[in-house]
Backbone as CSV, one residue per row, in Angstrom:
resi,resn,N_x,N_y,N_z,CA_x,CA_y,CA_z,C_x,C_y,C_z
1,MET,0.801,-1.196,0.000,0.000,0.000,0.000,0.840,1.253,0.000
2,ALA,2.130,1.119,0.146,2.987,2.291,0.237,2.860,3.178,-0.992
3,GLY,2.682,2.583,-2.178,2.591,3.369,-3.399,1.170,3.806,-3.723
4,MET,0.187,3.413,-2.921,-1.200,3.735,-3.210,-1.490,5.185,-2.832
5,LYS,-2.189,5.879,-3.700,-2.560,7.256,-3.426,-3.656,7.293,-2.369
6,VAL,-3.691,8.353,-1.562,-4.674,8.507,-0.496,-6.089,8.505,-1.076
7,GLY,-6.300,9.151,-2.203,-7.621,9.187,-2.835,-8.107,7.802,-3.207
8,ASN,-7.211,6.959,-3.738,-7.604,5.589,-4.091,-7.954,4.791,-2.844
9,LEU,-7.195,4.948,-1.778,-7.454,4.235,-0.537,-8.817,4.655,0.028
10,ALA,-9.113,5.941,-0.001,-10.404,6.419,0.492,-11.542,5.860,-0.349
11,ARG,-11.342,5.792,-1.664,-12.364,5.250,-2.557,-12.603,3.779,-2.278
12,ILE,-11.533,3.025,-2.060,-11.662,1.605,-1.755,-12.407,1.422,-0.437
13,CYS,-12.077,2.220,0.572,-12.760,2.134,1.865,-14.249,2.439,1.706
14,THR,-14.583,3.431,0.891,-15.976,3.782,0.652,-16.710,2.637,-0.017
15,VAL,-16.096,2.024,-1.028,-16.718,0.910,-1.734,-16.913,-0.277,-0.803
16,VAL,-15.913,-0.602,0.007,-16.022,-1.721,0.944,-17.137,-1.448,1.950
17,ALA,-17.229,-0.228,2.460,-18.290,0.117,3.411,-19.663,0.000,2.756
18,ALA,-19.786,0.476,1.521,-21.065,0.379,0.810,-21.434,-1.073,0.558
19,ALA,-20.460,-1.885,0.167,-20.726,-3.306,-0.078,-21.164,-3.999,1.202
20,THR,-20.555,-3.656,2.317,-20.929,-4.244,3.603,-22.361,-3.868,3.963
21,LEU,-22.720,-2.596,3.779,-24.068,-2.142,4.066,-25.080,-2.843,3.173
22,LEU,-24.789,-2.919,1.876,-25.706,-3.584,0.958,-25.826,-5.066,1.278
23,GLY,-24.738,-5.691,1.697,-24.784,-7.100,2.086,-25.689,-7.302,3.291
24,ALA,-25.618,-6.415,4.260,-26.491,-6.495,5.434,-27.956,-6.323,5.030
25,MET,-28.213,-5.404,4.095,-29.577,-5.211,3.619,-30.080,-6.457,2.897
26,ALA,-29.213,-7.121,2.150,-29.605,-8.320,1.415,-30.011,-9.431,2.361
27,ALA,-29.402,-9.499,3.516,-29.728,-10.538,4.482,-31.179,-10.421,4.938
28,CYS,-31.753,-9.223,4.850,-33.142,-9.008,5.252,-34.117,-9.324,4.119
29,SER,-33.630,-9.500,2.907,-34.486,-9.734,1.752,-34.928,-11.185,1.694
30,ASN,-36.179,-11.393,1.274,-36.658,-12.755,1.111,-36.829,-13.119,-0.356
31,GLY,-36.133,-12.421,-1.244,-36.176,-12.754,-2.667,-37.203,-11.937,-3.414
32,ASN,-37.609,-12.456,-4.559,-38.487,-11.742,-5.470,-39.936,-11.991,-5.090
33,ASP,-40.678,-10.931,-4.741,-42.079,-11.091,-4.369,-43.010,-10.646,-5.494
34,ASP,-42.517,-10.589,-6.690,-43.285,-10.184,-7.855,-44.254,-11.283,-8.261
35,ASP,-45.275,-10.910,-8.997,-46.218,-11.886,-9.514,-45.659,-12.644,-10.714
36,GLY,-44.444,-12.354,-11.136,-43.813,-13.036,-12.263,-43.770,-12.197,-13.524
37,GLY,-44.695,-11.269,-13.716,-44.744,-10.494,-14.949,-43.573,-9.556,-15.131
38,ALA,-43.314,-8.722,-14.147,-42.233,-7.741,-14.265,-40.877,-8.432,-14.291
39,ALA,-40.671,-9.391,-13.407,-39.395,-10.098,-13.369,-39.159,-10.854,-14.665
40,ALA,-40.214,-11.418,-15.217,-40.080,-12.167,-16.469,-39.628,-11.258,-17.607
41,ARG,-40.069,-10.014,-17.606,-39.654,-9.078,-18.662,-38.169,-8.734,-18.547
42,LEU,-37.636,-8.745,-17.342,-36.227,-8.397,-17.145,-35.294,-9.595,-17.333
43,THR,-35.740,-10.780,-16.925,-34.884,-11.966,-16.961,-34.349,-12.234,-18.363
44,GLY,-33.019,-12.385,-18.434,-32.353,-12.664,-19.706,-32.064,-11.432,-20.547
45,SER,-32.403,-10.251,-20.053,-32.174,-9.037,-20.849,-30.805,-8.435,-20.534
46,HIS,-30.271,-7.692,-21.510,-28.945,-7.071,-21.424,-29.081,-5.621,-21.866
47,TRP,-28.520,-4.704,-21.081,-28.708,-3.274,-21.309,-27.387,-2.525,-21.245
48,GLU,-27.311,-1.441,-22.016,-26.153,-0.544,-21.973,-26.602,0.800,-21.419
49,LEU,-25.844,1.320,-20.453,-26.163,2.590,-19.813,-25.909,3.737,-20.789
50,VAL,-26.918,4.590,-20.987,-26.746,5.752,-21.869,-26.864,7.075,-21.124
51,ASP,-27.484,7.039,-19.947,-27.632,8.253,-19.158,-27.601,7.880,-17.681
52,VAL,-26.704,8.528,-16.932,-26.492,8.209,-15.524,-27.250,9.225,-14.672
53,ALA,-28.558,9.005,-14.551,-29.407,9.869,-13.725,-29.237,11.344,-14.085
54,GLY,-29.352,11.653,-15.369,-29.280,13.033,-15.831,-27.957,13.445,-16.429
55,VAL,-26.955,12.578,-16.378,-25.636,12.871,-16.946,-25.356,11.846,-18.052
56,PRO,-25.109,12.310,-19.300,-24.832,11.350,-20.373,-23.648,10.441,-20.021
57,ALA,-23.787,9.154,-20.332,-22.716,8.192,-20.065,-21.511,8.499,-20.952
58,ILE,-20.327,8.254,-20.432,-19.084,8.453,-21.183,-19.045,7.436,-22.320
59,SER,-18.864,7.915,-23.527,-18.939,7.026,-24.690,-17.725,6.102,-24.839
60,GLN,-16.603,6.425,-24.220,-15.391,5.610,-24.357,-15.426,4.337,-23.512
61,VAL,-16.368,4.219,-22.589,-16.490,3.018,-21.762,-17.902,2.471,-21.921
62,ARG,-18.038,1.197,-21.683,-19.349,0.571,-21.823,-19.822,0.096,-20.448
63,ALA,-20.761,0.834,-19.882,-21.380,0.434,-18.620,-22.650,-0.336,-18.957
64,THR,-22.867,-1.456,-18.274,-23.965,-2.345,-18.617,-24.769,-2.755,-17.384
65,LEU,-25.922,-3.352,-17.648,-26.752,-3.962,-16.627,-27.411,-5.181,-17.262
66,ASP,-27.199,-6.338,-16.658,-27.733,-7.597,-17.170,-28.590,-8.256,-16.101
67,PHE,-29.587,-9.003,-16.542,-30.466,-9.760,-15.652,-30.405,-11.228,-16.065
68,PRO,-29.335,-11.950,-15.678,-29.128,-13.311,-16.164,-30.157,-14.326,-15.674
69,LYS,-30.645,-14.171,-14.453,-31.615,-15.092,-13.856,-32.618,-14.285,-13.043
70,PRO,-33.789,-14.847,-12.773,-34.736,-14.124,-11.924,-34.085,-13.742,-10.589
71,GLY,-34.171,-12.466,-10.240,-33.646,-11.987,-8.969,-32.157,-11.694,-8.951
72,GLU,-31.443,-11.920,-10.056,-30.003,-11.649,-10.112,-29.701,-10.587,-11.150
73,LEU,-28.756,-9.698,-10.810,-28.287,-8.703,-11.774,-26.767,-8.678,-11.763
74,SER,-26.200,-8.204,-12.859,-24.751,-8.086,-12.980,-24.458,-7.041,-14.041
75,GLY,-23.190,-6.719,-14.200,-22.832,-5.767,-15.240,-21.448,-5.198,-15.049
76,ASN,-21.156,-4.202,-15.875,-19.916,-3.438,-15.804,-20.334,-2.019,-15.447
77,ASN,-19.772,-1.478,-14.373,-20.211,-0.152,-13.941,-19.320,0.974,-14.453
78,SER,-18.489,0.711,-15.387,-17.647,1.632,-16.157,-16.233,1.081,-16.275
79,CYS,-15.635,0.631,-15.155,-14.353,-0.073,-15.262,-14.281,-1.264,-14.313
80,ASN,-15.297,-1.482,-13.514,-15.369,-2.624,-12.613,-16.610,-3.448,-12.928
81,HIS,-16.576,-4.694,-12.537,-17.728,-5.579,-12.701,-18.465,-5.667,-11.373
82,PHE,-19.795,-5.860,-11.445,-20.588,-5.968,-10.235,-21.645,-7.056,-10.389
83,GLY,-22.188,-7.461,-9.280,-23.275,-8.417,-9.266,-24.063,-8.231,-7.989
84,GLY,-25.314,-8.649,-8.008,-26.153,-8.511,-6.836,-27.517,-9.114,-7.064
85,LYS,-28.443,-8.719,-6.241,-29.819,-9.216,-6.280,-30.772,-8.060,-6.544
86,TYR,-31.920,-8.400,-7.087,-32.991,-7.425,-7.220,-34.314,-8.125,-6.962
87,LYS,-35.306,-7.332,-6.588,-36.648,-7.859,-6.518,-37.595,-6.801,-7.054
88,THR,-38.682,-7.277,-7.595,-39.682,-6.394,-8.175,-41.028,-6.673,-7.530
89,SER,-41.887,-5.680,-7.593,-43.268,-5.797,-7.172,-44.036,-4.821,-8.039
90,GLY,-44.697,-5.333,-9.067,-45.306,-4.452,-10.061,-44.184,-3.716,-10.772
91,THR,-44.190,-2.383,-10.690,-43.084,-1.611,-11.265,-42.049,-1.231,-10.209
92,GLY,-42.278,-1.658,-8.956,-41.292,-1.423,-7.902,-40.029,-2.220,-8.183
93,PHE,-38.891,-1.651,-7.852,-37.601,-2.281,-8.157,-36.645,-1.977,-7.022
94,GLU,-36.090,-3.025,-6.421,-35.181,-2.866,-5.295,-33.922,-3.692,-5.528
95,VAL,-32.771,-3.096,-5.280,-31.479,-3.751,-5.477,-30.841,-3.983,-4.118
96,SER,-30.178,-5.140,-3.956,-29.494,-5.432,-2.698,-28.290,-6.335,-2.956
97,GLY,-27.414,-6.422,-1.967,-26.287,-7.347,-2.003,-25.292,-7.110,-3.119
98,VAL,-25.128,-5.882,-3.553,-24.214,-5.593,-4.667,-22.762,-5.676,-4.203
99,MET,-21.984,-6.443,-4.946,-20.538,-6.554,-4.721,-19.867,-6.182,-6.040
100,GLN,-18.653,-5.622,-5.970,-17.960,-5.252,-7.199,-16.465,-5.449,-7.060
101,THR,-15.806,-5.552,-8.212,-14.349,-5.585,-8.222,-13.849,-4.192,-7.866
102,LEU,-12.564,-4.066,-7.545,-12.025,-2.785,-7.074,-10.823,-2.332,-7.893
103,ILE,-10.971,-2.297,-9.191,-9.915,-1.821,-10.076,-9.943,-0.296,-10.069
104,GLY,-8.783,0.342,-9.974,-8.704,1.793,-10.036,-9.046,2.291,-11.433
105,CYS,-9.693,3.441,-11.513,-10.149,3.998,-12.794,-9.648,5.427,-12.963
106,GLU,-9.676,5.900,-14.192,-9.422,7.313,-14.470,-10.466,8.136,-13.704
107,PRO,-10.146,9.358,-13.272,-11.077,10.136,-12.447,-12.482,10.309,-13.040
108,ALA,-12.606,10.649,-14.311,-13.935,10.854,-14.903,-14.728,9.547,-14.945
109,ILE,-14.056,8.449,-15.232,-14.714,7.140,-15.280,-15.101,6.716,-13.867
110,ALA,-14.225,6.954,-12.903,-14.526,6.636,-11.500,-15.735,7.432,-11.015
111,ALA,-15.846,8.686,-11.423,-16.992,9.512,-11.027,-18.283,8.953,-11.614
112,GLN,-18.242,8.533,-12.884,-19.428,7.932,-13.502,-19.797,6.637,-12.777
113,GLU,-18.796,5.821,-12.517,-19.015,4.552,-11.833,-19.672,4.772,-10.464
114,MET,-19.169,5.742,-9.712,-19.707,6.026,-8.387,-21.158,6.502,-8.485
115,ARG,-21.447,7.398,-9.428,-22.818,7.898,-9.596,-23.757,6.759,-9.997
116,TYR,-23.317,5.891,-10.909,-24.118,4.743,-11.348,-24.441,3.835,-10.162
117,MET,-23.425,3.484,-9.379,-23.640,2.567,-8.257,-24.481,3.215,-7.149
118,GLN,-24.286,4.523,-6.922,-25.112,5.215,-5.926,-26.573,5.200,-6.352
119,ALA,-26.830,5.529,-7.604,-28.205,5.553,-8.104,-28.814,4.154,-8.066
120,LEU,-28.096,3.157,-8.563,-28.626,1.795,-8.590,-28.951,1.307,-7.179
121,GLY,-28.129,1.668,-6.214,-28.378,1.294,-4.827,-29.622,1.937,-4.242
122,GLU,-30.108,3.005,-4.875,-31.310,3.709,-4.423,-32.500,3.464,-5.351
123,ALA,-32.416,2.429,-6.186,-33.491,2.131,-7.134,-34.805,1.907,-6.398
124,GLU,-35.883,2.466,-6.971,-37.198,2.295,-6.348,-38.261,1.803,-7.319
125,ARG,-38.105,2.073,-8.610,-39.073,1.582,-9.601,-38.440,1.590,-10.977
126,PHE,-39.061,0.854,-11.902,-38.572,0.824,-13.268,-39.733,1.002,-14.235
127,ALA,-39.396,1.396,-15.450,-40.379,1.578,-16.505,-39.690,1.335,-17.835
128,VAL,-40.489,1.103,-18.863,-39.967,0.980,-20.216,-40.506,2.162,-21.006
129,ASP,-39.590,2.872,-21.692,-39.936,4.029,-22.508,-39.475,3.710,-23.919
130,GLY,-40.397,3.295,-24.787,-39.996,2.811,-26.115,-39.181,1.551,-25.927
131,GLU,-37.928,1.562,-26.371,-37.025,0.426,-26.164,-36.159,0.595,-24.923
132,ASP,-36.179,1.765,-24.325,-35.299,2.053,-23.193,-35.852,1.529,-21.872
133,LEU,-34.945,1.087,-21.018,-35.263,0.727,-19.639,-34.899,1.922,-18.768
134,LEU,-35.827,2.368,-17.950,-35.593,3.474,-17.026,-35.669,2.929,-15.609
135,ILE,-34.684,3.275,-14.790,-34.707,2.910,-13.384,-34.669,4.211,-12.585
136,TYR,-35.757,4.458,-11.869,-35.892,5.664,-11.055,-35.314,5.395,-9.673
137,CYS,-34.540,6.355,-9.168,-33.776,6.163,-7.940,-34.019,7.311,-6.967
138,THR,-34.220,6.975,-5.705,-34.422,7.967,-4.654,-33.215,8.910,-4.594
139,GLY,-33.484,10.219,-4.561,-32.414,11.205,-4.458,-31.870,11.679,-5.794
140,PHE,-32.378,11.146,-6.895,-31.928,11.546,-8.232,-33.144,12.022,-9.016
141,GLU,-33.033,13.219,-9.614,-34.164,13.776,-10.357,-34.453,13.019,-11.641
142,GLU,-33.419,12.520,-12.297,-33.576,11.794,-13.561,-33.271,10.313,-13.333
143,PRO,-33.866,9.429,-14.146,-33.604,7.998,-13.976,-32.306,7.568,-14.650
144,LEU,-31.847,6.380,-14.289,-30.829,5.705,-15.086,-31.526,5.278,-16.371
145,ARG,-30.891,5.511,-17.526,-31.509,5.139,-18.807,-30.593,4.149,-19.517
146,PHE,-31.179,3.058,-19.965,-30.437,1.999,-20.649,-31.078,1.698,-21.993
147,ARG,-30.246,1.315,-22.945,-30.713,0.829,-24.258,-30.429,-0.665,-24.322
148,PRO,-31.285,-1.405,-25.026,-31.040,-2.843,-25.122,-29.756,-3.126,-25.905
149,VAL,-29.016,-4.141,-25.470,-27.837,-4.594,-26.197,-28.308,-5.600,-27.231
150,ARG,-27.901,-5.410,-28.440,-28.322,-6.324,-29.525,-27.164,-7.169,-29.971
């Protein structure tokens, strides 16, 4: 750690603390309580982030969100990979238990990654607008906006 910058160490500590908190929240979750309709629409879908709660996504990196199985999500949050759980109830959407890799990123990419993960951690509902997936998050005026990956 002698060569590690103080800013990187603080960022790692923040991520570890957030992961610990989300892990504790996941322990309280009893899985997906949806009637099957909303979760079925998400299962197996793959999305690319185009707008990070009101800020256009950086075009040089590909941030994604995937729903490989019912109740599971994963993706690339700009330079790190993440995975976790989600549950739906109608259009309600809740994320928990998110863990991620801890690769250092360029400052602008790290800022996008942090905003994406903060918003996703505060997800409260989702909607489809044309082909786009919108995830509305507490504390953010604009939703996360994703386009389908083809």
